N, C-alpha and C positions, 0 to 999 in steps of 0.2 A: 748261355748254355754251358754244357759239363766239357772245359778245356780236353778232357782225355778223348773226347767222340768228334772232336772238331774235323769236318771235312776239310778237302785240300783247299788252299787258298790261292787260285791262280791270279787274282786282282785284289792286292794288297793296298793297304792304305798309304803305301810309298809312292803310289801313281802319282806322276806330276802334277801340279795344280792347272797346267796349261790343258790338262786332259779331261778338265774337269768344267760342268757348267756351273754357272753362278751360284745356284744354291747347293752343290756339290761342294765347291770354296767355302763356302759360308760354314757347312757342316765340319768339314776338315780344319777350318781356323777357328772354331767356338771353344777348343780347351773343352771337349765331350759334351757338349749342348752348354754349357755354362754360359756362352757370350757374355754380355753386359747386362743381364737378365736383373741380377741384384741391383745395380745402380738405375736401371729403369724404374723399377717396382719403388724406388726410393725418391725419384724426382716428383715433386709435390706439384709442380708447376704445369703438368699435363696429367690429364687421366688415359693417357696412352703411354704405349711401351714404342721404343722404336721397332722401325719394321724388320730389320733383322734378328732382334729379339721376338717380335712377333710369329716369326716364322721359326725360331727354336723352341718357343712355349709349345707350338704345338706336338712336340714329343713327350710332353707332360699333361697332354689330355687337354690344354687351354687355346681357345682360338678369341683374338681381338676381333670386336666386332663393333657397329656402330648402329643408333636406331636411323633406319633409312626412311621414316616417315617424316622425322623434322631434320633430316641433312641439308634439304635447301632453303629451308627456314634460319636456321644456323648459319649458314655458308651466307646468307644475305645480311646477317646481322652481324656478319664477323666473327662468328664465334667458331670454338673448336667443336667438331663432329662428335654427338654427345657418345662417346666411347664406352662400353664396357665389353665383360668378357663370357665366353660359355666355356664350362668346365664339364670335360665327362668322365665318367667313373670305368675305371676297368672293371668288369665282374662276369668272369667266363663263365659261360652258362647260363647266365642272367639270374643265379640263385642268391638271395640275400635274407637273413635274420629279420624276425621282426625289432631286434633292437637296433640293426643298422637301418630297416625303414624309418625307426622313429628319429634316428640322428640324420638320414637324408631329409625327413620331412621338417625338423628344425632348421636346418640349415637353409632349404630352400624359402622359409617363410622368414628368415632373418636378413638374408644375402641375395638372393634369388627370385625376388618377385613374387612370392606367395604362389610359386608353382614348380613343380617337378615336369621333365618328359621322359618317357620311355622311349627308346629309340628303336631302330630297325635291327639292329646289332645286338639286343637284348641286356641294355645297359639304362643308365640315366644321365640326363644333361642337367645343368643348370644355367639357365640365362639371365642377363644383365646383370652379373656379378660385376662390382665397381674394384677397382684395380688395389684400393687400400683394404678390400677383404679377401682377396684372393689367400693371402697366408690363411688367416682365420677359416675359411672353408677348407682349404687343404689339410689343416692340423684337425679338424673337426673329423675328417674323413679318416686319418688315423685314428682317432680314437677308438675307431668300431673295426678297424685293421681293412680299412680301405684305402684305393689311393687311385691316381688317374696317370699312372704311368703308362705310358705307349698306348694311349686311348686315342691318338691322333698320331701324325709325323711318317716320316719314312721309315719304319719298323712294322714289327707284328701289331695289328691293330688287335681288339677285343677278339678272344676266341668264343665262336658261337659253339651251343650244342643242342640237337633236338629237346626239346621240353613236349613231354606226353604227359598229359594230366593221368594219366592210367600207367602210372610209374610202375616200373618194373626194375629187379635187379640190375637188369641190362642197361637199363636209363641210367642207374645210379653209376653202374662201373664206368659207361661212357662219358658222363659227366665228370666223373673224377680225371679221367684221362684229358678232357678238356681243360681242365682247372690246372691239372701239371703241365699241359702243353703250354699256357697261358705263361704260367712261372718261369717254364725253360727258356721261352722265347721272348721275353722281355728286356729290355736294354738293362746295363748293370751300371751306368755311368752314378758316382756318387752326388751330382749335380743336383739329384731331384731333393735329397735331403738337405744338403747345403741351402738351397736356394729355399725350400717350403718348410722345411724343418728348423732352418737356422743351424745348423749342425755344422761341426769343424769338418774341414777336409782330412779323408782319412788316406795315407799313404797305401798304395797298392802293390802286392809281391810281382804281379804280371801285368799285362796289358790290362787296361781298365774296363774297355770291351773287347773280349778275348775272341767273340764271332763278329760282331758288328765292325769294327774298327772304327777309324775316325770318322766315316762317311757313311756309315748307317747302311740300309737300304736304297735302292735308286728310286723307289716310291713305296707307298703303302702296300702292306701284304697281309693278307687276310688269310685265316684259316678256320674251318667250321666243320664239325662232327655231325652228320645223319645218322638217323636211326631209321630205316624202311618198315612199316610202308609210309611214314611222314618225310617231307621235304620240307619241314617249317623253315628251315634255315636257307633256303634255294643255294644247295650245294653247290650247282653249276654255276654259282656267281663269284663263289670264292676263289682266290689265288691257289689254294692248296684244300681240297677237301677228303676229308675221309667218309665213307658210306661203310657204317658197321654191317659185317657179316656175321651172324650168328647160328647156331645150331640148338635147337630144344632150349631157346633162352638163352643160352652161354654165348657169350663173345668170341668168335674165334679170331676176325681180324677185320681187316678194311679194304675195299676198293680204294685206290687210289686216284683222284681225279684233280686237276692242275688245270691254271691257265685262265678260270672264269674272271670278269671283269667286266662291269656295267656301266661304265662312265665313256662318256664321248663329249668332244668340245664341240659347239658352233663353229662354221666357217674351216674348220680342220678336217677332212676328210680320211684323212690318215688315222684318225681315231674313231673307236667304234665297240659296242659290246660285243662281248664273246663269253660263249659258254664254255665251262670247265669241259676239259678232254680227260676220258677214263685211259689210263697207262699201265695199269695192271692191279695187283691185289698182294698184300702184304700181312703176315700173320703179326699178332696183337704186339709181340714182344720187340719188332720192327720199327714200333710207331716212332719213336723219337731219332733213330738215326735217319729216319725217312725225312722226318720234319727238317733235320739239319742239313741233308743233302740237295733237297728241294729248295731251301732257302738259299743256301750258299751258290747253287747255279744262279740263281736270280740275282743274288748280291755280286756276283763276280762277271755276269754277262751282260746285266740289265744296262739299258743305256743312260750315262750319267751326262751326257752332254743337251738332251732334247727331253723336257721331263714330261712333254705330251707323248711321248713316245717311251715312256719308262716302267710302266707296270709290266708285269711278267709277262701278260696276254702277248704282247709286241714281240718279247724276246722269242718267245716258242714259234710264233707266226714268222720270224724273220730267221730264228736258227733253224725252224723243222720240229715239229713233234716227237719224231724219231729220234734227232739228234741229242734234243732236251731229254728224253727217256734213257739214252745212252751215257749221256753224261752222268745223271742221276744214279744210274747203276754202277757206273764207273768209281763214284765216291762212295756209294754204299759196299761195295765188294761182293755184290751176288746181283742177280738179277731177277726183276719183279716176277711174281705168277701170273699168269690168266685171271682175269677179271672173273668173279664170283656173280652168278646170278641173283637179281634182286629185283625188286618193283614197289615203285613210288605210286601210291593213290591219293594223296591230299597234300596239302600244305597251307592248310589254315588251322583254325584252333578252334575245336568242340567246345562252347560255352556251356555253362550250369554245371552240374554236380556230376562229378563221377567218382567211383571208386576202384583204387589201386588194387594190384593183386596180393598186397601185406592186409587189404581190410581198410587202409586208411581213406579218407576221402579227402577230394580236390576240388576248387569251385574256380572257373576260367569266368573272369569279368572281363566284358568289352571295356577299351579305353580308347575312343576315338581319337585317331591320329597320336596316341600315346599321350597324349596332353593331361596332367592329372593339375585339377584345378578347382577351387569352387566357383561355382555361378550361382546366383539367386534361386536358381531351382533345381539344381543339383550339386550337393555339397560332397562333391568325389573327394577331395583331398582331406575333408574333417572325418569322412567316412572309413575312408583307409586309415587314419589314424588312430581311430575307435579302435578298429578292428586289429591294428599292430599291437596296440594295449594290452589285448587280452589272448592274441594268437600265440599258439605254442609250437608250432608247425615252423614252416617256410614260407617265404614270397619267390615265385618265380617269374621272371619278364620272359615274354615270349618274343621270337622274331616278328611277329605281325604287331607288336607295340601293345598285346594286352597283359595281363597279369593274373597270374593265378595264385589265390592263396590254397597253398599245398600242405600235405602232410597233416590232416584235421584228425583227430581220434574222433569216432561216433559218436562220443558223449559229449565233446565239445561242440559239434555242428548246431544245436540249436542256438546256443551263444552267438555265434557266426551270424547265423541265420537272421537273428534278430535285428542285429546290427546293420545287416544289408539293407533288409525293410525299413529300419528306421531313416538310413539314410537313401534310400532309392536305389540301393546299386544291386536290386534283384531284378531287373528287366533284361530278362532274356530273351524273350521272343516277341517283343516289340518292333525289332529293326529289321531292315530288310536283307536278303542275302546279297546285295552289293554292299551295302554300308558294313556288313560286318566282314567282308573280305576288300576292305578300303584301306590305304595308306598313304599318307603324305609326308615328305617333309618339312622342316620348320619354314623354310624361304624368307621372304619379307615378315616383318620389316629387319630383322638382325642379320640375316646370312648375306655376306659379300657378294656370293656369287648369283645369288636370285635375279630372274629376269623380271617374273611374274610371281602372283601369290600362289599360294599351295595349302598349308595347314589352314590359314584363315579363309580360305575359299572353298575347298572338295567338300565339306559339309554342307553347304547350300547346292552344290553342283548336285549332289549326290540327291539331296532332296527333291531337285527338279528331273533328274534320271529318274526317280521312284516314281514319279508321276505315267513316267511311260512304261515302266515296268509294270505298273497296275493295270493300266489300261490292256495290255497282253497277259496278263494272268501271270508274271515272271516274280512278284515280290520276293517269292520265297527260294528263287533258284540262287544258288552261290556263284557269283561272278567276280573275278577277281579285278579291280579299278584301284589304279596305283597315280599319283600325282606329285611330280616333282616341280620345283620352280625355275630349272635351270636343265640344261642336258645330263648333268654330271650325273644322275640317276640315285642319288642315294634312297630313295624308298625303293629302287630296283622295279621301276616303270617298264623297263624292256622286255620283262617277262611276263607282264599282266596280260590277261586278255583285254584290256582296256587301259590302254597308257597314256599319260598325259605328260607332256614335258614344256615347261615357259619359255616363251621367246621374246615377248615383250609384255607390258602390263597389260593384260587380259587377253592375250593371244598365246595359243598353245599349238603345238603339233600334238595330233590325235594318231594313236597307233592301235592296230588290232590284231588280234591272231596268235596270242602269244598262249603257252600251253598252262593249262590251270595247274599242273602239279611242279611247275618250273621250269620243263624240262626244254623248251623252247622258243627262240627268241621272236617277239612280234615283229611288225613292218609298219611304216609308216603309212596311215591312209590319207590324211588331210594336214595340210603343212601350214601352219601360221594362221590360224583360225580363232576366233571368239565364239563364244558361248552359243548364239543362236546356232552357227553351223554345226557347232558340236551334237547339239540338241537333235537338230536335224538328221546329221547321218547316225548318231545311235537311234532316233527313232525308226528310220529305216531299217537298219540293220538288225535291231532286237524283235520289231516288228516280222522279217521275214524269219528270224530266229526261232520264235515262238509258231509260227505256222509250219515250218518245214524241218525241224530239226529230229533228228532220229533218236529213238529212246537211249537215254545216258548221256548223249551228245554234249560236249561243253561248248560255251560261244564261243570259244579261242577256234576250238575245232571247227567248229561251223562256216565261223568268220573267213577259213582258208577252203574251206569244201565247195562253199558257196562262190568263192571267186573275189571276195571282196579285197584280200591282199594274197600275194604268193606265199608258201611255206617256206621258211626259213629252214632247210633242210641239216645243215650240217651245225648251226648254233655257232659261228666262228664269225664270220663276216657280214657288216650291216653297212649296205650301200642305200642311200636313200633314193 
């Protein structure tokens, strides 16, 4: 961040280490995230890195994982776990060029098990990367001007931006600001180049991290830009959300929402999802000072002893929203203006072909759970590579794990369409409204937090639910369903009309009543149940919905009106 505009730092890195929790102490002593990562990578005896280095590597977009499908068998054979790494790309707004796509495809085929994954935060993940291939992967990304800085860790994660295939000058302007925000808020440590590009350490004139200091943020911090009427980024799930306000297609400024966060932890009632609260409006030229001010409040007052209590949402609820707003305004040097009116009407992706205001065309492809992979009957990865080889526009990853082939000149559309038909990518109308509005996290076998299946299971569960939908004539109705393998909420299940979070193998909590536009939390309907109970409950509620819904009423709204779950009115606290 620009040192000339730094907010007050009332909680500097000189804070005594005995006032910090273990992870904070690790960061403070890590020499700006260097730790002993170089030594860990050079250790050929193990396929893992040390526990502390694994934590530090998250700041570089990398998670250490192991194959849990074979964990017990390897343990019985007295073998080390089958360690590998997940690497996440920093891709603000989800935009990449065809050349970058081809490089991502090449790296995935060579080092990541012949698959790419589109995430719920508009970027790419590589899975099952071996330790000895990590540098090659990172340097390959550098070749096409991509990196993984701050894609994980206690810092500003990937910045999101509304993706609308009906592209306009407004969308282009907001995307450009989202990209600048990502570059503005990313950490500055030279450790990234030294570790992954094998560069020499360079001396710095001032502090190596002028904004973050030695302890960075207390926990992850997520920023997103939404452009009404689309809430595809789920702006109320962001730590800091900017809702674009325009007049006659020209950007005026942003409503500011703070304190969203959808994770919770089982057996810890002090953790809960929270929707962001609107605190006012800023003119567009005040965007970057506002980012600095809000982030610095959380940096200075977030809990650095208890990580379960360290997200911005808890700082707000502990200090009070009015106090947080006043402190933000003090650091800004001006008061926020009253919020401006806006309306959200959707948060999904309209599939198929649309034309932008400039006459260029865009095609939105459904990618189930974001998994780009070849299967015997669906060569998706090969098809997208073939398109990237001829495409002259851009690719855009949506927050719903789908992909837009964007910016197509009308004369080039026939060639793109022919390739889509050749590889079977042109099936826009054959999937149910539920499936098209479904999302799942990766979960088993690689995520260490997963308690149950998610990505590997949700497609089959949706198929069984589709039989219910067909019975009641609901096949084409858009209903949001999201599943995660644990309560952490990576696929944003707590704002889905139907949410499922894993509790144990084959067991899930079932939530109903979320807002279709992401404006309301859902509530738990059944706890720790298996598939038969889930299907029985959905048969009952969906059947009732088909019989008694009002015109235009969404399933989540009906679930509340019919009394299946109470409404979460404030969107703040989540008590089962």
